[in-house]
C-alpha positions in Angstrom: 22.6 30.9 28.8 25.3 31.7 26.0 24.3 34.2 23.1 27.6 33.3 21.1 28.8 29.8 20.4 32.8 29.8 19.4 33.7 26.5 18.1 37.0 25.3 17.3 37.7 23.2 13.9 40.2 20.4 14.5 39.2 17.9 16.7 35.7 19.7 17.5 34.1 20.0 14.2 36.2 17.6 11.7 38.3 14.5 12.4 41.3 16.3 10.8 44.4 14.5 11.8 45.1 12.2 8.5 45.6 15.4 6.4 47.5 17.2 8.6 50.2 14.3 9.8 50.4 13.5 5.9 51.4 17.3 5.3 53.8 17.1 7.9 55.4 14.0 6.9 55.8 15.5 3.5 57.2 18.4 4.5 59.7 16.5 6.7 60.5 14.3 4.1 61.5 17.2 1.7 63.7 18.7 4.5 65.6 15.1 5.2 63.7 14.6 8.3 62.9 10.7 8.5 59.5 10.3 10.9 57.7 7.0 11.1 55.7 7.9 14.5 52.5 9.3 13.4 51.0 9.2 16.5 53.8 11.9 17.6 52.7 14.1 14.6 49.3 14.1 16.4 50.8 16.9 18.4 50.6 19.1 15.2 46.6 19.1 15.7 46.1 22.6 17.7 48.5 24.7 17.9 50.3 26.9 15.5 52.3 25.3 12.7 55.6 27.5 13.7 55.3 26.2 17.4 55.0 22.8 16.8 58.0 22.7 14.2 59.8 24.4 16.7 58.9 22.6 19.9 59.4 19.2 18.1 62.0 19.3 15.8 64.1 22.5 17.3 63.5 24.7 14.0 64.2 28.3 14.2 62.0 31.1 12.8 63.9 30.6 9.3 63.4 26.6 8.9 60.4 26.5 10.6 58.7 28.7 7.8 60.4 26.6 5.0 58.5 23.4 6.5 55.2 25.5 6.5 56.0 26.2 2.9 56.4 22.6 2.0 53.7 21.7 4.5 51.2 23.8 2.6 52.4 22.4 -1.0 50.8 19.1 0.2 48.0 20.4 2.7 46.4 22.9 0.1 45.4 20.6 -2.7 45.2 17.5 -0.8 45.8 17.4 2.8 42.6 19.8 3.4 40.3 17.1 2.0 41.8 14.1 4.1 39.3 15.2 6.9 35.6 13.9 8.1 33.1 15.6 9.9 32.5 14.3 13.3 29.1 12.3 13.4 26.6 14.3 15.3 28.0 17.8 14.3 25.8 18.6 11.6 22.6 18.0 13.9 24.6 19.9 16.8 25.1 23.0 14.7 21.2 23.0 13.3 20.1 22.9 17.1 22.4 26.0 18.0 21.2 28.0 15.1 17.6 27.0 15.8 17.7 28.0 19.4 19.0 31.6 18.1 22.5 31.1 18.9 25.5 33.2 17.1 27.6 30.1 15.9 31.3 31.0 14.7 34.1 29.0 13.9 37.6 30.2 15.8 40.4 28.3 14.9 44.4 28.9 14.6 44.0 27.2 11.0 44.6 29.8 8.3 41.0 31.6 7.7 41.1 30.7 4.0 41.5 27.2 4.7 38.8 27.0 7.3 36.5 28.6 5.2 37.4 26.1 2.3 36.7 23.1 4.7 33.2 24.2 5.8 32.3 24.8 1.8 33.8 21.6 1.1 31.2 19.8 3.8 28.3 22.0 3.2 28.6 23.7 6.6 29.1 27.2 5.6 25.3 27.8 6.0 25.4 26.4 9.6 28.1 29.1 10.7 27.6 33.0 11.4 31.2 33.5 11.0 34.6 32.0 10.3 37.9 33.4 12.4 40.9 31.9 11.6 44.6 32.6 11.8 46.8 34.7 8.9 48.5 33.0 6.3 52.2 34.5 7.7 51.3 32.6 11.0 52.8 35.8 12.5 50.0 38.9 12.2 47.3 36.3 13.7 48.2 32.6 14.8 47.9 32.4 18.5 44.3 31.1 19.2 43.7 34.3 21.7 44.6 36.5 18.9 41.9 34.7 17.1 39.4 34.7 19.9 40.0 38.9 20.4 39.5 39.2 16.3 36.4 37.1 16.5 35.0 39.5 19.7 36.1 42.5 17.9 34.1 41.6 14.5 31.0 40.5 16.7 30.9 43.4 18.9 31.2 41.1 22.2 31.9 43.5 25.2 30.7 41.2 27.7 32.5 37.7 27.6 30.0 35.9 29.7 27.8 36.1 26.5 30.1 33.9 24.8 31.7 30.3 25.4 34.3 28.8 23.4 34.3 24.8 23.0 37.5 23.0 21.8 39.6 19.8 22.4 42.9 21.3 23.3 44.4 23.2 26.2 45.0 26.2 23.7 41.2 26.8 23.3 40.6 26.7 27.1 43.4 28.8 28.0 42.5 31.3 25.6 39.0 31.5 26.5 40.1 31.6 30.4 42.7 34.6 29.7 39.6 36.5 27.8 36.8 35.8 30.7 35.1 33.4 28.6 33.7 30.1 29.7 35.3 27.3 28.0 34.2 23.4 27.1 36.7 21.0 26.7 35.9 18.5 23.8 36.7 14.9 24.8 36.0 13.4 21.4 39.0 15.2 19.7 42.5 15.0 20.1 43.3 16.6 24.0 42.8 14.1 26.9 40.5 14.7 29.8 43.7 15.5 32.0 45.0 17.9 29.6 41.7 20.1 29.5 41.1 19.6 33.3 44.5 21.0 34.1 44.3 24.1 31.7 40.9 24.8 33.8 37.7 24.0 31.4 34.5 25.2 33.0 32.7 22.1 31.3 34.0 18.7 29.5 31.6 17.3 26.7 32.3 13.5 25.5 30.2 13.9 22.3 28.6 16.5 20.0 25.4 15.6 21.6 26.3 16.1 25.0 28.3 19.5 23.6 25.0 20.7 22.2 23.2 20.1 25.8 25.8 22.2 27.2 25.5 25.2 24.9 22.0 25.3 24.9 21.6 25.1 28.7 20.2 22.0 28.9 23.1 20.3 30.8 25.8 21.5 32.9 
């Protein structure tokens, strides 16, 4: 059904919210901003950091850049590992690879961090490629830019050969803009309403259900 399976990282492969939220709290506290609502900070999981700091805290480009630097001061040595692989994901990846699919990670997280996370959890060998944002959050940060980067590198000329699976509207909207079918993952951080409104072609309740869709066993 699909030759190339593109998977988001946060909320699709790993449950990364603890480390992301702790990193945001560290950055905010260093900037004199008191925040006690951890639930609110789940909005940081998915979009580029510059967008979230701007939208949620009204930061301009310069202030957001400082917040990102502080965020990474916590995230790089500690927050990156306050993370866990969703149950069923390794088996899903193994099934896709066994079926001859090209499985690649496509994330708005900086590529360097995405590589470290896969290595930490022993998942590197289950992916054929890792595509992420640049560290400057400017050259390549939006999901659609990362997806274009992956398509160029993989030599994908027919968008119908690929599928994008992710838990937020950013994944779905980017895929739709490029003509790539999308799967909205319901076990992550986005709601069913968000994913349906964004135009997800399919929805998956679990890694097992996602595997079935990507293998063409269900639809």
